[in-house]
C-alpha positions as CSV (number, residue, x, y, z in Angstrom):
1,A,17.2,-62.0,165.6
2,T,16.2,-60.9,162.1
3,S,16.0,-64.5,160.9
4,R,13.9,-65.5,163.9
5,A,11.5,-62.6,163.4
6,Q,11.1,-63.6,159.7
7,A,10.4,-67.2,160.7
8,E,7.8,-66.1,163.2
9,R,6.2,-63.9,160.6
10,R,6.0,-66.7,158.1
11,L,4.4,-68.9,160.8
12,R,1.8,-66.2,161.5
13,E,1.1,-65.9,157.8
14,K,0.5,-69.7,157.6
15,K,-1.9,-69.5,160.6
16,L,-3.7,-66.7,158.9
17,A,-4.0,-68.6,155.6
18,G,-5.3,-71.6,157.5
19,E,-8.0,-69.5,159.2
20,R,-8.8,-67.8,155.9
21,N,-9.1,-71.1,154.0
22,K,-11.3,-72.5,156.6
23,K,-13.7,-69.6,156.4
24,V,-13.8,-69.6,152.6
25,A,-14.4,-73.4,152.6
26,D,-17.2,-73.0,155.2
27,R,-19.0,-70.4,153.1
28,V,-18.7,-72.6,150.0
29,V,-20.1,-75.6,151.8
30,R,-23.0,-73.6,153.2
31,C,-23.6,-72.2,149.7
32,V,-23.8,-75.7,148.1
33,R,-25.9,-76.9,151.0
34,G,-28.4,-74.1,150.6
35,V,-28.9,-74.8,146.9
36,E,-29.4,-78.6,147.5
37,R,-31.7,-77.9,150.4
38,S,-34.0,-75.8,148.3
39,Y,-34.5,-78.8,145.9
40,G,-34.4,-81.5,148.5
41,V,-31.1,-83.1,147.2
42,A,-30.3,-86.0,149.6
43,N,-26.8,-87.3,150.2
44,V,-27.1,-91.1,150.1
45,G,-23.6,-92.0,148.9
46,D,-20.2,-92.2,150.5
47,G,-19.5,-88.5,150.1
48,A,-16.4,-89.1,148.2
49,T,-17.3,-87.5,144.9
50,G,-14.4,-85.1,145.1
51,S,-12.9,-87.6,142.6
52,A,-15.1,-89.7,140.3
53,A,-12.6,-92.5,140.5
54,S,-12.7,-92.6,144.3
55,S,-15.6,-95.0,144.4
56,Q,-16.7,-97.6,141.9
57,S,-19.0,-99.6,144.1
58,P,-22.6,-99.1,145.3
59,A,-22.8,-97.1,148.6
60,L,-25.5,-96.7,151.1
61,G,-23.8,-94.6,153.7
62,A,-24.5,-90.9,154.5
63,S,-22.1,-88.0,154.7
64,S,-23.3,-85.0,156.7
65,T,-22.5,-81.3,156.1
66,S,-20.6,-81.2,159.4
67,A,-18.3,-83.9,158.0
68,A,-17.8,-81.7,154.9
69,L,-17.0,-78.7,157.1
70,A,-14.6,-80.7,159.2
71,S,-12.9,-82.0,156.0
72,A,-12.7,-78.4,154.6
73,T,-11.1,-77.2,157.8
74,A,-8.4,-79.9,157.8
75,A,-7.8,-79.3,154.1
76,G,-7.5,-75.6,154.7
77,N,-4.8,-76.1,157.3
78,T,-3.0,-78.4,154.9
79,A,-3.2,-75.9,152.1
80,A,-1.9,-73.2,154.3
81,S,1.1,-75.3,155.3
82,N,2.0,-76.0,151.6
83,T,1.4,-72.6,150.1
84,S,1.9,-69.0,150.8
85,A,-1.0,-66.8,152.1
86,M,-1.4,-65.2,148.6
87,E,-1.0,-68.4,146.5
88,V,-3.5,-71.0,147.3
89,N,-4.7,-73.9,145.2
90,I,-8.4,-73.7,145.8
91,Q,-8.9,-77.4,145.2
92,S,-6.6,-78.2,148.1
93,I,-9.0,-76.4,150.4
94,F,-11.5,-79.3,150.0
95,T,-10.6,-83.0,150.7
96,Q,-14.1,-84.0,149.5
97,S,-16.8,-82.5,147.4
98,P,-19.7,-80.8,149.3
99,I,-22.0,-81.9,146.5
100,S,-24.3,-84.7,147.6
101,S,-23.3,-88.1,146.2
102,G,-25.6,-91.0,145.2
103,W,-25.8,-94.7,144.9
104,K,-23.5,-96.2,142.2
105,L,-25.4,-98.9,140.2
106,S,-24.9,-100.9,137.0
107,A,-27.3,-100.2,134.2
108,T,-29.8,-102.7,132.7
109,S,-32.4,-102.0,130.0
110,I,-36.1,-102.1,130.8
111,H,-39.3,-101.4,128.9
112,G,-41.0,-98.0,129.2
113,E,-41.8,-95.0,127.1
114,G,-41.2,-92.4,129.8
115,D,-38.9,-91.5,132.6
116,K,-39.5,-94.3,135.2
117,I,-36.6,-96.4,136.3
118,A,-36.4,-99.6,138.3
119,L,-34.4,-99.9,141.5
120,P,-33.4,-102.8,143.8
121,P,-35.4,-103.7,146.9
122,S,-32.6,-102.6,149.2
123,I,-33.0,-99.0,148.1
124,L,-36.7,-99.1,148.9
125,E,-35.9,-100.4,152.4
126,T,-33.3,-97.6,152.9
127,L,-35.7,-94.9,151.7
128,T,-38.6,-96.1,153.9
129,S,-36.6,-97.0,157.0
130,G,-36.1,-93.3,158.0
131,S,-32.3,-93.9,158.5
132,L,-31.6,-91.1,156.0
133,S,-34.5,-88.7,156.1
134,S,-38.2,-88.9,156.7
135,D,-38.8,-87.0,153.4
136,L,-37.5,-89.9,151.3
137,D,-40.9,-91.4,150.6
138,P,-40.8,-92.8,147.1
139,W,-44.5,-91.9,146.6
140,G,-44.4,-88.4,148.0
141,G,-46.0,-88.9,151.3
142,G,-43.1,-87.7,153.4
143,N,-42.3,-84.4,151.6
144,G,-45.7,-82.9,152.1
145,S,-46.7,-83.2,148.4
146,R,-48.4,-85.7,146.2
147,R,-45.4,-85.7,143.9
148,P,-43.2,-88.9,143.8
149,L,-39.6,-88.9,144.8
150,A,-37.4,-87.9,141.9
151,F,-33.8,-89.0,141.2
152,R,-30.9,-87.3,139.4
153,I,-29.4,-90.0,137.1
154,G,-25.9,-89.4,135.7
155,I,-22.7,-90.8,134.3
156,L,-19.8,-89.6,136.4
157,N,-16.9,-88.0,134.6
158,P,-13.8,-90.2,135.1
159,N,-11.6,-87.1,134.4
160,Y,-13.2,-85.0,137.0
161,E,-10.3,-83.2,138.7
162,G,-12.0,-82.6,142.1
163,F,-14.0,-79.8,143.6
164,P,-14.1,-77.1,142.4
165,S,-13.5,-77.7,138.7
166,S,-15.9,-75.4,136.9
167,K,-15.2,-71.8,136.1
168,K,-18.3,-70.4,137.9
169,M,-17.6,-72.4,141.1
170,K,-14.0,-71.3,141.1
171,S,-15.1,-67.7,140.6
172,L,-17.5,-68.0,143.5
173,V,-14.6,-69.4,145.7
174,D,-12.4,-66.4,144.6
175,K,-15.3,-64.0,145.4
176,F,-15.6,-65.4,148.9
177,R,-11.9,-65.2,149.4
178,E,-11.8,-61.5,148.4
179,E,-14.7,-60.8,150.8
180,V,-12.9,-62.5,153.6
181,I,-9.7,-60.6,152.9
182,E,-11.6,-57.3,152.8
183,S,-13.3,-58.1,156.0
184,E,-10.0,-58.8,157.7
185,A,-8.4,-55.6,156.4
186,S,-11.3,-53.5,157.5
187,V,-10.8,-54.7,161.1
188,F,-7.0,-55.1,161.4
189,G,-5.5,-53.1,158.5
190,S,-2.9,-54.2,156.1
191,N,-0.5,-55.7,158.7
192,I,-3.0,-58.3,159.8
193,A,-0.3,-61.0,160.1
194,D,1.3,-59.0,162.9
195,H,-1.8,-59.6,165.1
196,M,-1.4,-63.4,164.8
197,D,1.0,-63.9,167.6
198,S,0.7,-66.6,170.3
199,E,-0.3,-64.1,173.0
200,N,-2.9,-62.1,171.1
201,Q,-6.1,-64.1,170.6
202,S,-8.3,-61.2,169.4
203,M,-7.8,-62.0,165.8
204,R,-9.1,-65.6,166.2
205,R,-12.0,-64.3,168.3
206,Q,-12.9,-61.8,165.6
207,L,-12.6,-64.4,162.8
208,Q,-14.9,-66.7,164.8
209,S,-17.3,-63.8,165.3
210,D,-17.4,-63.1,161.6
211,E,-17.9,-66.8,160.9
212,N,-20.9,-66.9,163.3
213,M,-22.3,-63.8,161.6
214,D,-22.0,-65.5,158.2
215,E,-23.8,-68.6,159.6
216,A,-26.6,-66.5,160.9
217,S,-26.8,-64.6,157.6
218,D,-27.0,-68.0,155.8
219,N,-29.9,-69.1,158.0
220,D,-31.9,-65.9,158.6
221,N,-31.3,-63.6,155.6
222,D,-31.9,-65.9,152.7
223,D,-33.6,-63.0,150.8
224,E,-30.3,-61.1,150.7
225,I,-28.4,-64.0,149.1
226,D,-27.8,-64.1,145.4
227,R,-29.2,-67.6,145.1
228,N,-29.2,-67.4,141.3
229,T,-25.4,-67.0,141.3
230,Y,-25.0,-69.9,143.7
231,T,-27.3,-72.1,141.7
232,Q,-25.5,-71.3,138.4
233,A,-22.2,-72.2,140.1
234,Y,-23.7,-75.4,141.4
235,L,-25.0,-76.4,137.9
236,D,-21.7,-75.5,136.3
237,E,-19.9,-77.8,138.7
238,L,-22.4,-80.6,138.0
239,S,-21.6,-80.2,134.3
240,H,-18.0,-81.1,135.1
241,L,-18.9,-83.8,137.6
242,Y,-21.1,-85.7,135.1
243,L,-20.6,-86.6,131.5
244,S,-24.3,-86.4,131.2
245,Y,-27.3,-86.5,133.6
246,T,-31.1,-86.2,133.6
247,H,-33.9,-87.0,136.1
248,A,-36.6,-89.7,136.6
249,T,-38.9,-91.3,139.0
250,V,-39.2,-95.0,139.9
251,V,-41.7,-97.5,138.5
252,E,-40.9,-100.4,140.8
253,F,-38.2,-101.8,143.2
254,T,-37.6,-105.2,141.5
255,Q,-34.1,-104.9,140.0
256,E,-31.3,-107.1,141.0
257,E,-29.1,-105.7,143.8
258,G,-26.5,-103.3,142.5
259,C,-28.5,-102.6,139.3
260,V,-30.7,-99.9,138.0
261,G,-33.2,-100.4,135.1
262,L,-33.2,-97.7,132.5
263,P,-35.9,-97.2,129.9
264,E,-34.9,-96.2,126.4
265,P,-35.6,-92.5,126.8
266,I,-33.4,-92.2,129.9
267,A,-30.6,-94.2,128.2
268,K,-30.7,-92.0,125.2
269,S,-30.7,-88.8,127.3
270,L,-27.4,-90.1,128.9
271,L,-25.8,-91.4,125.8
272,Q,-27.0,-88.9,123.2
273,P,-27.2,-85.4,124.9
274,N,-28.2,-82.5,122.6
275,K,-27.5,-78.8,122.8
276,H,-30.5,-78.3,125.2
277,S,-29.3,-81.0,127.6
278,L,-28.1,-80.2,131.2
279,V,-24.6,-81.2,130.0
280,G,-24.8,-80.4,126.3
281,P,-22.1,-79.9,123.7
282,E,-21.6,-76.2,124.7
283,Q,-20.7,-77.2,128.2
284,R,-18.6,-80.1,127.0
285,Q,-16.0,-78.0,125.1
286,G,-12.6,-79.4,125.9
287,M,-14.0,-82.3,127.9
288,E,-14.5,-86.0,127.1
289,D,-16.9,-86.5,124.2
290,T,-20.0,-88.4,125.2
291,S,-19.8,-90.3,122.0
292,D,-16.9,-92.1,123.7
293,I,-19.0,-93.4,126.5
294,P,-18.8,-97.2,126.5
295,T,-22.1,-98.9,125.9
296,K,-23.5,-102.4,126.3
297,L,-26.6,-104.5,125.7
298,T,-28.5,-106.3,128.5
299,V,-28.2,-110.0,127.7
300,D,-31.0,-112.4,128.4
301,P,-29.6,-114.9,131.0
302,A,-31.5,-117.7,129.3
303,L,-30.0,-116.9,125.9
304,N,-26.6,-116.4,127.4
305,S,-26.8,-119.8,129.0
306,T,-28.0,-121.3,125.7
307,S,-25.1,-119.7,123.9
308,K,-22.5,-121.1,126.4
309,Q,-24.1,-124.5,126.1
310,S,-24.0,-124.4,122.3
311,N,-20.4,-123.4,122.3
312,Q,-19.5,-126.2,124.6
313,E,-21.3,-128.6,122.3
314,G,-19.4,-127.3,119.3
315,D,-22.2,-125.3,117.7
316,E,-20.8,-123.5,114.7
317,R,-23.6,-120.9,114.4
318,S,-22.6,-117.3,114.2
319,P,-22.9,-115.0,117.2
320,D,-25.6,-113.1,115.3
321,D,-27.7,-116.2,115.1
322,L,-27.4,-116.7,118.8
323,D,-28.4,-113.1,119.5
324,G,-26.2,-113.1,122.6
325,G,-25.6,-109.4,123.2
326,I,-24.8,-108.4,119.6
327,A,-25.8,-104.8,118.9
328,M,-29.0,-104.5,116.8
329,D,-30.7,-101.8,114.7
330,I,-33.6,-100.7,116.8
331,D,-35.6,-100.1,113.6
332,T,-35.5,-103.9,112.7
333,P,-37.7,-106.5,114.3
334,H,-36.2,-108.1,117.5
335,H,-36.3,-111.7,118.5
336,D,-39.5,-113.3,119.7
337,I,-39.2,-112.0,123.3
338,E,-39.3,-108.4,122.1
339,S,-42.2,-109.0,119.7
340,D,-44.5,-110.2,122.5
341,N,-46.4,-107.2,123.8
342,T,-47.2,-108.9,127.0
343,D,-43.5,-108.7,127.9
344,K,-43.3,-104.9,127.3
345,T,-44.7,-103.9,130.7
346,P,-42.9,-100.8,132.0
347,G,-40.2,-102.0,134.3
348,H,-39.8,-105.4,132.8
349,P,-36.4,-106.4,131.3
350,A,-35.8,-105.3,127.6
351,Y,-33.1,-107.7,126.6
352,G,-30.9,-106.4,123.8
353,A,-33.5,-103.7,122.8
354,F,-31.2,-100.6,123.0
355,P,-27.7,-99.6,124.1
356,I,-27.2,-98.6,127.8
357,P,-24.2,-97.0,129.5
358,A,-21.5,-99.6,130.5
359,S,-20.3,-97.2,133.2
360,L,-21.8,-97.1,136.7
361,I,-24.8,-94.8,137.1
362,A,-25.0,-92.4,140.0
363,I,-28.5,-92.1,141.5
364,T,-29.2,-89.2,143.8
365,P,-32.7,-88.6,145.3
366,L,-34.4,-85.2,145.1
367,T,-37.5,-84.5,147.3
368,S,-38.6,-81.1,146.2
369,L,-38.6,-80.7,142.4
370,P,-40.5,-77.5,141.5
371,A,-43.9,-77.9,139.9
372,G,-43.7,-77.2,136.2
373,K,-45.5,-74.1,135.0
374,S,-44.6,-74.3,131.3
375,C,-42.3,-76.0,128.9
376,T,-41.2,-75.7,125.3
377,L,-41.1,-78.9,123.1
378,T,-39.2,-78.6,119.9
379,P,-39.9,-81.3,117.2
380,T,-37.0,-83.2,115.8
381,P,-36.2,-83.4,112.1
382,S,-37.7,-86.9,111.9
383,S,-40.9,-85.7,113.5
384,I,-41.3,-82.8,111.1
385,K,-40.8,-85.3,108.2
386,N,-43.5,-87.5,109.7
387,G,-45.9,-84.6,109.5
388,F,-46.0,-83.2,113.1
389,Y,-47.2,-79.8,111.9
390,S,-50.2,-81.4,110.1
391,L,-51.5,-83.2,113.2
392,Q,-55.1,-82.4,113.9
393,N,-55.2,-82.8,117.6
394,V,-51.9,-81.9,119.2
395,K,-53.4,-81.5,122.6
396,L,-54.4,-85.2,122.7
397,V,-50.9,-86.2,121.6
398,L,-49.2,-84.1,124.2
399,E,-51.5,-85.2,127.0
400,Q,-51.0,-88.8,126.2
401,S,-47.2,-88.4,126.4
402,L,-46.9,-86.0,129.3
403,V,-49.7,-87.3,131.5
404,R,-49.3,-91.0,130.9
405,T,-45.5,-91.4,130.7
406,R,-43.7,-88.5,132.3
407,A,-43.3,-87.5,135.9
408,T,-40.4,-85.1,135.3
409,L,-39.1,-83.0,132.4
410,S,-35.4,-82.1,132.2
411,K,-33.9,-79.9,129.5
412,G,-32.7,-82.0,126.7
413,D,-35.1,-84.9,127.3
414,V,-36.8,-86.4,124.3
415,V,-40.5,-86.9,124.7
416,R,-41.8,-89.6,122.4
417,T,-45.4,-89.3,121.2
418,W,-47.5,-91.6,119.0
419,R,-50.4,-90.8,116.8
420,R,-52.1,-93.5,114.8
421,G,-48.9,-95.6,114.7
422,V,-46.6,-92.7,113.8
423,C,-43.8,-91.7,116.1
424,F,-43.1,-88.0,116.9
425,D,-40.1,-87.1,119.1
426,L,-40.0,-83.7,120.7
427,I,-37.0,-82.2,122.6
428,V,-37.6,-80.4,125.9
429,S,-35.8,-77.2,125.0
430,Q,-37.1,-75.0,127.9
431,V,-38.8,-75.5,131.3
432,C,-40.2,-73.0,133.8
433,P,-39.2,-72.6,136.5
434,D,-35.7,-73.3,135.2
435,G,-33.7,-73.2,138.4
436,L,-32.1,-76.7,138.0
437,G,-33.3,-77.3,134.5
438,V,-35.9,-79.8,135.6
439,V,-39.6,-79.7,136.7
440,S,-42.2,-82.1,138.0
441,C,-45.2,-82.6,135.7
442,V,-47.3,-84.4,138.4
443,D,-50.3,-82.7,139.9
444,T,-49.7,-79.4,138.1
445,D,-51.1,-77.5,135.1
446,L,-48.4,-77.4,132.5
447,S,-48.6,-74.9,129.6
448,V,-46.9,-76.2,126.5
449,D,-45.1,-74.2,123.9
450,I,-44.1,-75.6,120.5
451,G,-40.5,-74.5,119.7
452,A,-39.5,-73.4,116.2
453,P,-37.6,-75.9,114.0
454,E,-33.9,-75.7,114.4
455,G,-31.1,-75.4,111.8
456,D,-31.9,-76.5,108.3
457,E,-35.3,-77.7,109.3
458,Q,-36.5,-74.1,109.7
459,S,-36.4,-73.6,106.0
460,R,-38.3,-76.8,105.4
461,V,-41.4,-75.5,107.2
462,N,-43.5,-72.5,106.3
463,G,-43.3,-70.3,109.3
464,N,-46.7,-68.7,108.5
465,E,-48.7,-71.9,108.2
466,M,-51.0,-72.6,111.2
467,N,-53.1,-75.6,111.6
468,S,-56.5,-75.9,113.2
469,N,-55.0,-76.2,116.7
470,G,-53.2,-72.9,116.5
471,I,-49.7,-74.4,116.3
472,N,-47.3,-72.3,114.3
473,S,-43.9,-73.5,113.1
474,G,-42.3,-70.3,114.2
475,G,-42.8,-71.2,117.9
476,K,-46.2,-69.7,118.8
477,K,-47.7,-70.8,122.0
478,E,-50.0,-73.7,122.2
479,Q,-52.8,-72.7,124.6
480,N,-53.5,-76.2,125.8
481,E,-52.7,-77.3,129.3
482,S,-52.1,-80.8,130.5
483,K,-52.5,-81.9,134.1
484,S,-51.5,-85.1,135.9
485,N,-52.9,-86.1,139.2
486,H,-51.5,-89.6,139.6
487,P,-48.7,-89.9,142.1
488,M,-46.6,-92.2,139.9
489,G,-47.0,-90.3,136.7
């Protein structure tokens, strides 16, 4: 009799753990959904980003929140059957990540000084068909604003261990678990498992009632939710999901199917993140070094065909002479195709011009990027050496770069400016509002601050010198504002 009673109690504990895991998972899914809803993040992938290795092909399906909730419920019951009520592997609660996934595309290089990528026609058809959402208008007509549709662009981390992996998201899951346990104890006392018998259904009814109350709270009392905590947990999880990521808009839908065209600034943001980047060195401690990300060069099909034909004919020229995908110094003159300015139209192929990620690129639409109010641009050491602080009309330089080439600004992006043939690179070190670390700079007044030089460069500049524009090397505010009204940046 004693053994039977113990077995029945263990069964009740497993049932209790299953109910508890389901409730915790539901709250986490709603939390992630709330953050993504506020920024218009659209799920256009296969929903299987719980493991980065789970999908290595382009996907155009959609995974709903209800599917994530159902998945969480099944996983919660599985976790309960494999662990005790007090020892639960929180990753086993989720069979798939509630974070929206995107298309997986192969990178190619295109011309462009800004943040505008090129996508294949099939994605335009998907966005405009209404099959996913009426808000996914690439030119901003469906989301009630004049701002174009933005995209999160990232390299998935092949070592991502599944949701949740980040410290902040795990802490949030633990917080929800503690709240659920406290809620159960306040109603049923410490011997809650004794109420979980087959004849007494009050426990399940009470749990369902609490769940419905949580759902109502999620929908009706948003002002009481600590959205900042949820957003920070979401961003921390993204820093584990991706090796690096940034944001962009689209210039045209002319890429080959399965490919995304990346301009040099976007490729550099992904391959060379800095300490201000959304996934910078500080977040990457103990994780794979972005310097190990494999790269490639986009090969001109005509040159590639010529190279193959020459090899078949016994041509003994070196690969460097053929220029068939060999890495080149970007500071040296390129072959004739690259020297022809007529072929440098934004969106057109830039064969062999700069390295691009060899890994698949995840592309996720965002319909509601916040309008930028201010940003801080920090000159790079090379810009300081080129005389950035001696420029006589910084407002003109900034407006030309932000208004003509940028539709988004993400922390860590490098804005390239030109003045009389001299290049000046500035790192986006801060944006406001800084919820997701990205803002739209279309149809908005954007106040620009000039950040102080960093590291050894600070000692190279006189912090008290101020030029005729009021720019101070110590980071004083530039009182100029730039405004962009064009829908495509």
